[in-house]
C-alpha positions as CSV (number, residue, x, y, z in Angstrom):
1,M,2.1,-60.2,-4.4
2,S,3.7,-56.9,-5.4
3,N,6.2,-54.8,-3.5
4,F,4.5,-51.6,-4.8
5,E,3.7,-49.1,-2.1
6,P,1.7,-46.0,-3.2
7,T,3.4,-42.7,-2.8
8,P,1.6,-40.6,-0.2
9,I,0.0,-37.4,-1.7
10,V,1.2,-34.3,0.0
11,E,-1.3,-31.5,-0.1
12,A,0.2,-28.1,-0.9
13,A,0.0,-25.4,1.7
14,P,-2.6,-22.8,0.9
15,K,-1.3,-19.8,-0.9
16,K,-0.7,-16.7,1.3
17,S,-2.8,-13.7,0.4
18,N,-1.0,-10.4,-0.5
19,T,-4.1,-8.3,0.0
20,T,-2.8,-6.5,3.1
21,L,0.5,-5.7,1.4
22,I,-1.3,-4.3,-1.6
23,I,-3.7,-2.2,0.5
24,A,-0.7,-0.8,2.5
25,I,1.2,0.2,-0.6
26,V,-1.8,1.9,-2.1
27,A,-2.4,3.8,1.1
28,V,1.2,5.0,1.3
29,V,1.1,6.1,-2.3
30,L,-2.2,8.1,-1.7
31,V,-0.7,9.7,1.4
32,C,2.4,10.8,-0.5
33,C,0.2,12.2,-3.3
34,C,-1.8,14.2,-0.8
35,C,1.4,15.6,0.8
36,V,2.7,16.6,-2.6
37,C,-0.6,18.4,-3.5
38,L,-0.7,20.2,-0.2
39,A,3.0,21.3,-0.6
40,G,2.2,22.6,-4.1
41,I,-0.8,24.5,-2.8
42,G,1.3,25.9,0.0
43,W,4.1,26.9,-2.3
44,T,1.7,28.6,-4.7
45,Y,-0.7,30.3,-2.3
46,G,1.3,30.3,0.9
47,D,1.9,34.1,1.1
48,T,-1.8,34.8,0.4
49,I,-2.9,32.3,3.1
50,I,-0.6,33.8,5.7
51,Y,-1.7,37.3,4.9
52,E,-5.4,36.3,5.1
53,L,-4.9,34.6,8.4
54,G,-3.2,37.7,9.8
55,L,-0.1,35.8,10.8
């Protein structure tokens, strides 16, 4: 007889998905780009827009 005991196989935990993090980062970048574009339009045409609105 042998004293050999098989080593139990430990299954690795499933890998955590980063999909939510990636979507959140992309959304934040898109919102920042939209804000920069709107600020540029406001800077360029702000006086004309205010005049046309009668403010």
